[in-house]
N, C-alpha and C positions, 0 to 999 in steps of 0.2 A: 495375443501375447503380450500385450500391455497391462492385461489381466494378470498374467502369469510371472510378471516381473513385480508386479507390489506383492502378491502373495508370496514370493520368496524374499520380500523384502521385510515383510511383515514377520515373517517365518523366522527367520536367521538375524533380523538386526533388534526389531521393536519387539517382540517375545523377550529374546535375552535378557534386551537393557531396563524390561520392565519386571523379571525376574531378578536384575543384580540390583535394582531401585528397589523393590521387597522387601531384599533379605537385608539390605543396608538398613532398613526401617527397622528391620526384625531386632539386628545389633545393636541398634540406639535404644530399640524400647527394651530389650533386656536387659544391656547396659544399666541405663537408668533403674531396671526393678530391681536388680541389687544392689547399686547405692540404696536405693529406698527402702530394703529388705536391711540390709547392715545398721541403716537410721533407726529405723521400727524398733527393730530388736535392742538394740543400743537401750533405746529410750525404756523399754520393757525391764530390760536387765535390773534396774534400780526401781522397779512398780512392784507394791505390798500384794498386788490382785493376782487372780490366776489370769496368765495374755493369754491375750486373743488375737489369730490370724488370721488372714481371708486371701488365700494366692489371687482370686479374679478380681480384691480389692488394686492390689498391689498392684496387676496388670494393666486394669482399668486406667490408674491414677499414671502408670508409665506411658501409658498411649497418649493419653492427656499430654502431659509434658513433651512427649515428643515430636505433638503438632503443634506447637506454640513457637512462637521466632524464637531463635538463638539466644537472644540477649535475656529472656525470661528464664529459658530452660538452665541456661549458664547460670544468671543468678540462684536458683532453685538448686540446681546439683551442688554448688560451693557451700549452700546454706544447710543443704540436708548431709554434707559429710562433716558436718556441725552439729551436728542434732537438731539443726533451726527447721522447723516447718513453719516459721510466721510466714515467707514468701508462697511457699505453695499453697497454703491457707489461703491465702492475699488472692492467689490466682484463681481458684475453687469459686470463689465467694465473686467474683470480677466477669465470670463466665456462667452463673448462676449454677453452677453442677452444685446445688445443695445436699442431692443424697449422695454422691460422693464423700463431698465433705463429710457427710454426717458417718460413712461407712470408715473411713480414714480417721475421723475421729474417736471411732468403737476400739480404734486397733492400740490408741496411743494412751488413753484411757482405761480400756477394760468394763466400760459403762456401757450400755446402749440409747439410742438415741432414737426419738419418734418418726426421724424423717430419713432414717437410716433403708436402703432398698432392700428388697423384700426378701433377696436370694444373702445377702449380708446381715438379714435380723436371724434368718433360719440357721444359717450354720453360726451364728453368736450364740443363739439359744441351744443348739445341738453342745456346742460347747460349753456351756453353764451348767448343760443337764437337764433341760427346762425339756423336754425330748415331746410332752403333752400340747403344748404352746405351740411348738414346732410344726408336727403332724397339725395342728387346725390351719397353720399359713400356709404350709402344701399340699391341703388338701382345696383348699384357696385357687393353687394353680393347674390342679388337674386338668389333662387334656391340651395343655398347652405346655409342655414341659421340653427344655433343653436338654445337649446330654450332660450340662452342669446339675441343672437339677434334677434329673433322672438319678446321679450321683447324691445327691443331699435326700431323694427322696430313700433310696436302699438304705443311705447311712442311718434317716432319722429310723426306718422300719425294722433296721437290726440292732438301733439300741434297744426299742420296745419290747422287740424279742428276747433279747439277754436277761432285760428285766422282768419280763413274764416266764423265764426258763424255756422257751422256745430256742433251744441252741443249735439247733440244725438250722432255722431258718435265718435266724440270726448270723449264723458262718456264711449260708451263702449270699443273704443280703449285705454283707461286709465285702465280698471278695466281688462282686459285683460292685459295689462304690468303688473300690480300691481299682477295677477296671475304667470307668467310668471317668475319676477322676485321672488315672494317668494317660485317657484318652485326650483331657481336655488341659493335659499339660499342668496338672498342680499339683505337686510333689508333696506338699506336707500335707493337703488334705490325703492323699494317699497315704501318707507313711501314718495317719491317722485311722485308716481305715483298717491297716495292717496292725497296728496297739490294741484296736478294740478285738480283731479276731482273733489277736493273741491271749485275748484277755476271754475269749468263748474257747477256745481249747483248755485254755488253765484250769475254767472252771469244770471243764469236762474229762480232765485227767491225761489229755492228751499231751502231754510236758515237751515231747519230740517237736511236732506237730506248730506247740507255743513259741518255743523258743525261737524256731527259724521266721514265724510271720514279727516276731519282737527285734529278731538282730535283721532282717529284711528295713525294719521300720527304724532303726538306728541308722543304719547305711546309709538311708535315705537323708534323714536328717544332718548327721558329720556331714556329708557333703555340701548340704544347702547350709552348713553353719549356723545351726538352730540349737544353741546350747542349754536351753531350757526345756525344748520337745526331747533331745538326745537326755538329759537328765531324768526327764519322767521316765521314758521306756528302762534308761538303768535301773530305776526302781522297781518298775516290773519284773525284769531278768532276776533280781536279788530275791524278789517272792516266789520268783520261779522256782532258781536255785534251793530257796527256802523249804519249797515244797517238797523237794528230791533231796532233801537232808545235807546239801553237799553247802553246808552253815560256813565256810571258807570263802569259796566262791563268792556266797551272797553276801559276807560280809563288804569281801572286794568291791561289788557293782555297787554296793551304799557308799561304801565310801568315796568312789568316782561321783556318783549321781550328788554327795554332800558337796562334794570339790564344787562342782559345777553350778551348783545354787548357790553357794557363798559366792565364788568368784562373780556372779552375775547381778548379788546383794538382792536375794527372792527369796525373802522370808519363809512366805506361804509353801513353798514347792521343799525347801529346806526343811520345816515343821513336819511334811508329810515322809520325809523320807526317815525321820525322827521315830514317826510314828511305825515305819514299817520294819525298822532296828528292834523296835521294842516287840513288836508281835514276831519275829524270828527267836529272840530271848524267852520270850514266852515256851513256845517251841519247843529252845533246849531247856528248859525248866529253869532257868537261871531269872526266877523272878524278883527277889532286889533289884537290879541292874534293869528290867523289865518295868518294875516300878516307875522306877523314875524318868526315865527315858519317855513313857507315856506321859508322866507329869510335865517334863520339859516340853513337848510337843502341845499338851494342853495350854500350858502357859500365852504359848505362843501366837497359837490359836484363837484364845481370846482379847488377846492384845490386838491384832488384828481384824478381829470379828468374824472369823471363820465357820461358822455354824458347822459346816459338812466335816472340817478337820478336830472341831473339837468335839463332835457325836463318837466320830471312830476313836478319840485319844478314851474319851469313857467308856466307849465297848472295852477296849484294851483291858481301862485298867479295871473295869467287871469282871473280865476271863483273867487278868492278872489274881484277882482276888479269892475266884474262884478256885485255881490252882492252888492257893495255900489254905483253902478251905477257911476264908474270912466272909462266911455267908451275909453276915451284913451287910460288909464293905460292897459285896455283890452285887446287893439290892439297892441300893445307895446311887452306884454308879449307873446299873443297869436300867435302873428308872429314869435318870439323867438325861442317856443317849437316848432311850426312846422316847423322850418329850421332845427333843431335839428332830432325829428321825422324823416322826410324825409330823413336825413342821416343815421340813422339807419333802415331803411325799415321798420317802424314801421306802419303801414298803418291806420288803426285803430284809433291810438293816432291823427295819422297827422290829419284825417279827421276829428277828436272830435275839435283838435284847429283852421283849418279850419272854421268849423261852429262856433265856439265860437267870431272868428274875424268877419263873416258874421252878427252876431247876434250885434257885436259893431257897426257894420257899418251903419246896420238898424236903431242904435237908436241914431245913430250920424247921422241920415237922409241924407246919402249917399247910396240909393240904386241903384244906376248902379252899386257901389262897392260890394256891397250886395250881389246881384245878379251875376253878374260875379264868385263869389268864391262859390255860392251854385249850379253853374252850373258846374261848376268843380268838386266840390265835388260828385253829380249825376253823371256825364258824367263815373269818372273815377270807381265810387262802381258799374255803369252798364259792366265795362268791371273787376274789380277785385273785386272779396267777401271779407268781412271782420266782425269785429264783430259790426262795425259801425252801429247803426239805421238809414239808408237813409229818412226814415220816417219823422225826423225832419228837413232835408234839404228843403225837399218838404214841410213841414210845414211853414217854414220859409217864401218859395218863396209862398206860397200863400198868407200871410203878405204881403209881398211886392206887389203884386196885387191888394190884397183888400186896400190897403192904396192910390194904384194909382188908385182907383174906376174900376178897370176894374172885375168885379165879376166873368163873365165865366169861363177868367183863374183861377182867385183864387180858382172858386168849381173844375174847373178840379184839382188842384193840392193838393186840401184837401181830393180830393177822389184818388188819387196816395197815400198820406200820410194815409190815410183810411187804405186803401188795404192792405201795409205794415204792419201796426201797427197788423190789424188783422191777417196776416198770420204768423205774430210773437207773436200773443197773448199776447199784450200789451195793456189791458182794458183800462188804465187811456186815454193812445196816442187819443185810437180809439174812446171814450165817448168826448176827446175836439175837433176831425177833425168831430165828428158826428154835435156837436154843433153850432161850424162855417162854418158846408153846411148850417142848420138849419138858422143859421142870414143870408145868403146870400139870402136862399128860401125866406125867409121871406123881406129881402130889396127888392127883384125883384118882389114882390105881392103874391109867391106862399103859403100863409098864412097856408092852411091846410096841406099841403106835408111838411111845414117846422113845424106845432107844431107834427106832424108824428114822423120827425126824429132827433128831440129835445127830445122826449119821449122815445126815441131810446135813444139817448147821456145819458138821465138819467137812464136810465135800466143797463146798460152799468158800469156806475158809480157805482150805488146804489149793483148791483148783485154780483161784485167782490169785495165790501167793499172799493172802493178807496173814501176812508171817504173828504179829502179833495178837491178831483175834485167833487165830488156830493154835498158839500155844496155849491161853486163856483156856481154850474148852477143852483142850487135852486135858490140862490141870483139873477139869469138873467131869471127865470123861466117867472116873471112877465109881459116880452117882448111876451110871444105867448097867 
């Protein structure tokens, strides 16, 4: 009976009291976390660098502050409300929390520190796009991963697979990362996973799914009052609308993103939106304003010493020059972009710049130089996978041999291009390659085979609703 009374006392009195105490501690920690996050975001709003935010670091600091005596906690909270981090930093130093202090400093400065914790360092590298180093650090932790580390591993794998063009695996890993981050209670990281998955779906042409991912991410960032992250999502939604040729809606997203970046005095983000506006204008054929926008963004990125933004601005200027058949300008800008992409180890973008350079050399009648660049692209693509569609290089190389009258080699290259297009389910490119093969067969006197191949080209263009390609092919049908 005595033990029964003790059991009842523990069950109905002690356990509920412990639960209430734990709930109050969690409320206190979450309250401190919200104040800390707001202060960090205020500090980042005036920064010229790409912002870095770690939910795990914020949670650890909030737990640390919640565990201090009331006077120390009150002093730090009052200072945080004024965006003064000195008392918090002093307390971290006094308690020898050097790793946590370094993680916190990285969020305030946007720079990594040698004494950062491994998890914070990995997430910092992933946010900076340095996936190879992040992968090396994660490999050292293999076999001893908690839920958060599993999320980091999935996110890193997704980034590497996206870079290599393995879209299915990338999507699966970003979905897994979002799940693990959500289970860990880290909303910012979950939103970033949706953003990356939205990028995967956009590249694959799955526009509805891409929009769903991006809107989900935006909702998270808006709820957490993270304007810089929300502005980045708005820019991505603008690019998605541009792909769908909903240019008015795209402009609305771009304007809203610009407003958020300007309100928060974030020049780099603002310059990135200007680049996206320039790309939208190029697609619309508005080349003069596109050139002005790209040069405006280039000036800001150079002033801020942001090589990634500078390279993209140069690449846009190269595309804009190509659109108005300024081939000398295309060569100059594409070469400048390629050099920076090489330094940044951005393989996909570097190959795109090289392809643009090769096309300009082709149009300038320097076929030998164009061929040399294209063979460099193809050889490199066989060694290292990326998002770059190597079919484009095979196709242009085929055009060189076609122009030189070497029909046999031209046909072989168009066939290689076709194989790549079919493998990647790019039906518009496949239709064009079939049409080129049909043209060569016709010139070689194989008219019956030519007619069959051309019919296949039309089927591919029509069946998958590639309207512009279909119209162009119908115009040349009289040849067959």
